[in-house]
N, C-alpha and C positions, 0 to 999 in steps of 0.2 A: 374538577378538571385536572387532567394529567399535566404535571409540570414539564415543560419542554426542556430537553437536555441542552446544556451549554457545550458547544463544540469549539475547541481551540484549533485554528487553521494556520499552519506555518506559511510564510510568504514564499519559501523556497529560495533558490539562488536568485538574487535581485537582477542578475544579468540574463536570466532565463525567462521562460513564459509564465512562471508561477504567479507573479503579481497580476498579470493580465487576465489569466483564466480565473483568478480569484474574484476580480471585479465582475467578470462576466457571469460567473456562477452565482454570486450574491446579488446579481441583478434580476434573479428569478424570485418572484415574490413568494412562491409556494415553499421555498426553503425556510423562510421565516415563520411559516405556519406550522412547521414541524420541529424547529430547533432554534436555539439562540447562538448564532455564530459570532466569534471574535477572532480576528486575525492577529497573529503574533509575528512581529517583525518591525519594519521601519515605516512609519506613517507617510514619510515623504516619498518613499518608493511606491506606495499604493496611490498616493495623489497623482504621481506622474503616470501611473498605469491607467487611471481614470481617463486621462486625455488621450492615451494611446488607443483605447477601445471605444472611444466616443460615447461614454456614458456620463454625460454632463449633469444629469439629474442626481447622480450618486454623490453623497458627501462623506468625506473621511473624518472620523471622530477619534482623535488620539486619546488614549487613556493610560493611566499608570497603574491601574488595578482593575481586575475583572468586575468588581463591584460598581465601578463607575461607568460601565458599558450601558448603552441605551437599548440595544437589541430591537431596533425599529427598521423596517424595510425602507430603503432609500438612504440610510445612514450606515456606513460600515465602520464598526468599532475596531480600532487597532491598538493592541497592547504594544505601546511604542517603546522599542528598545533603542531607537536612535543608533542603530548599529551599521549604517551604510554611509560611506563617503560619496555623496552625490556628485561631487566634482570629478571623482575618479571612476564613477560607474560607466561602463561601456556595455551595451547590450551585445550578447553573443560572444563575449570574451571571457576566457578563463582567467580568474584573478584570485589571489589570496584574500583580498578584501571581501569579495563577494562570497567566497567559500566560508570565511569566518562569520559573515552575517547570516548565511544559511544555517551554519552549525549552531550558533548561539540562539537562533530562533527555535530550533528543535530542542535544544537543552532546556530552554525556558518553558516550552509547552509541556515537556515531560514533568518538570517541577510543578507546574500548575495542576497537572492531573494527579500527581502523587499527593499534593496538598488538598485535593478534593475541591479545588476552585473551579475546575471544569470536569465534564462528564466523559468526554472522549477527545482524542487528538486526531487531526486530519493533516497529512503532510503533503506539501507540494514538492516537486523535484529539486534535488540538489545535485551539484556536480562533484563527483568524487575526487577528481584531480584538483579542483579548486579548494575543496575542503582539506585535502592532504597538504597542499601548498601552504595553507594557513596553520599547519601544525597539528591538525586533528586527524589522527591516523586510524580511520575507520573505513571499512569497505562499503558501507552503506547505512541507510536508516536503521535497518534491523539490528545491526551490531551496536549502534548508538543507544537504541532503546534497551537492549540487553544489558549494556554496561551501566547505564544510569538508573535502571530499575533492579539491578542485581539478579537478573534472570539467567539461569543456565540452560533450562530446557525450553526452547522456543522453536518456532518454525514459521515459514512464510506461506500464506495462502493467497492465491490469485483467484479472482472470480469475474465472470462476465455472464450475467443472466444466471442460468441454472448450471453452468459449467464452473466447477470449483476444483482447484488443485492445491495440494499442500506438499511441501518439499522435505526430503530427508536431508539434503544439503543445498546450499545456494552459492554464495560468492567464494568458491574455491576452484582450483584447477580441476580439469576433468579427471586427471590421474588421482588427485586427492579425493574427489567425489566418489570414485569407485572404491577407494579404501575405506570410506566412511559408511558404506553399506554394511552395517552390522546389526545383528538381531536386536540388541538393546535399543539402538537408535531408531530402527524401523518401528519397533513396538511403541516407543514413546510418541512417534509422529502419528501412528494410527490412533492412539488414545487422544492426542491433541486434535486430530481431525474429527473424531467422534464428538468431542466436546464443542468444537467450533460450530458444527452443524446444529447442535442443540442450542447453542447460544443465539443462533439466528432464527430459531423457532421450528427446526426440523425435529420432530419428536422421536422418530426411529430412523436414524441415518443409515444409509447403505453405502459402504466404503469399498472402493476397489483399489488394490495395491498393484502398481506396475512392477514388472521385472526390470532388471538392469540391462540384460543382454538381449540381442535380437531373439524374437520368439520366446521371450522369458526363459532363455537358456536351452530350450529344446531338450529337457531332461538331462542336462549336463553336457550336451554336445557343444554348446557355445559358451560354457562357463558354469561355475558351481555356486555363484552367489545366491541364486534363487533357492537352491537345495539347502545350502549350509546356513544362510542368514535370513532370507526373506520369508520363506515358508514357515520356519519355526516361529517367527514373530507373528505371522498371520494366525497360526494355530493357537498361540498363547492369547492373542486378542480375542479370538472366537470363544475360547474357554472362559473369558471374562464377561461374556454376554454381548460382545460387540458384533454387529452384523457386518462381516468383512469377507471379501473374496480375494484370492491372488496366490502367488504372483501371476499377473495376466500379461499377455504380449503388449508392449508399449505402443505398437503401431495400430492397434484397434481399440485400446481401452478408452481413449478420449471420445471416439465416436459413440461408444456405448453410453458414456456418461452424458454426452450432449443429447443423446436420445432419451434420457430419463431413466436408464437402467440403474445408474448409481447417482448418489448425491454429491460425492466428492472422490477425487482420485489422489492417492499418495504416490507422488513422483519421486524418483530416486535422486535426481540432480536438477540443477537450475534450468538448463535448456530443454530438458525432457518435459518439464512442466510449462515453461514460458512460451515455447514456440506455438503449441496448439491454441493457447489463450490469445496470443497476439495475432495469429492468423484469423481467428474469429473476430476479434475486437478492433483491429487496426485495418481500415479500409481506405485504399488510395484511389482517387478518381483520376484516371489517366487523361481524360479529355480536359478536365478543369486544371490538371496539374497541381492538385493539392489533396490533402487528407480530408475525406468527407466524414470520417468517424474515427475516433480514438477512444474506444471504450475499455472498460475493465478496471479493476481495483486490486490493491495489494493490502493484505491485512497481516500484521504480526501476531501470531498466536502464542499463548502461554505466558503473556505478560500480565502483571497486576493491573495494568491500565489498558484502555482501548486505543489501538492505533490502526487507522485506515488511511490508505494513500492512493494517489493516482498511480497508474501502471505505465508511466512513460517518463522519459527524461526531460532535461531542461530545454530541449529543442532550440538550441542557440541559433539555428538558421531561421527560425520564425520570430525570435525575441525582438521586441520593440516595434513590431509591425501591426499588432492588434488583430492578427488573423488566427491565432491558436484556438483550438476547440476546448471548451470547458466541460465536455461530456464526462470524461473520466473523473474529474474533480466532483461533479455532481453525483456520479455513482458512488464515489468514496464517502461523500457526505451522507448519502442515503443509507449506506451500510453502517456508518458511524452512529446514525440515529437509531437504526434497528438494534445494534449491539448495546447501545446505552439504555434503551428502553427495556430490553430483555434482562439487563443486569440489575435493574432497580428492584 
């Protein structure tokens, strides 16, 4: 029998929806049939979340080592960092205390993965402002992982079903994002995208590379980045045996990928890749006045460890109400399982 991978799941910002959606996700018995999950954070935060989402049959089991976890459905193991001041915790509020708790949970889950104590890491949302107030000056999870794993060449991949997008740049200004479109970086991301598809079981990945400018520059009419930087990278990747096309017009490339023509899209900057994924995965019910679906996941590629994440924020407006959807976290767990099994 195949040994089920151990997944370390961070609790996220304790003032956000992370703890609540964690309880909801781990209330699905089928997850325990495919993996062995352990939450990294504060057990008291998770205990409070149990009451918020009305899962009274769930028991929180604090542990001080992964080896002490029970990995049984109905019992949620928590690697207890005791890193939250429960008297000061306010749902939906930005605070240095909560930002520090979220950060230290991420740092610990990275350490556990590097020590081979867990097989994959799954991250719940943190608040960047809160984290920086706590003195941890990172622009997001991706940069934290890069720093503590010593990784220089990395990229973000978003996925919802068969639509997958990987980015040349992410958390920088649009002006800087344009400046980062260079042959060497585009080529690295094409290679990363190709390997990412193979890691999830796609034997012969088909990669589409987006242009930076409208209509992919229209042969230099709207800019030369496609001619001078992107096309040379595509040609180099093709010469290495990678099945890649581009640069293609950004306004049609995602529809083609969603239709199955391509397995993954290389986007040039954050919003170019994020907007189509979130239009697809985030669905708001106007009549009910709430989100009926928040799908999609975020994976950091190029790391020595596996990191899969929800593709949404802390949702402070929903925190503490027990109404947040766990679908994105379930998606992230499923991708983490797939990546862990393929890496063995």
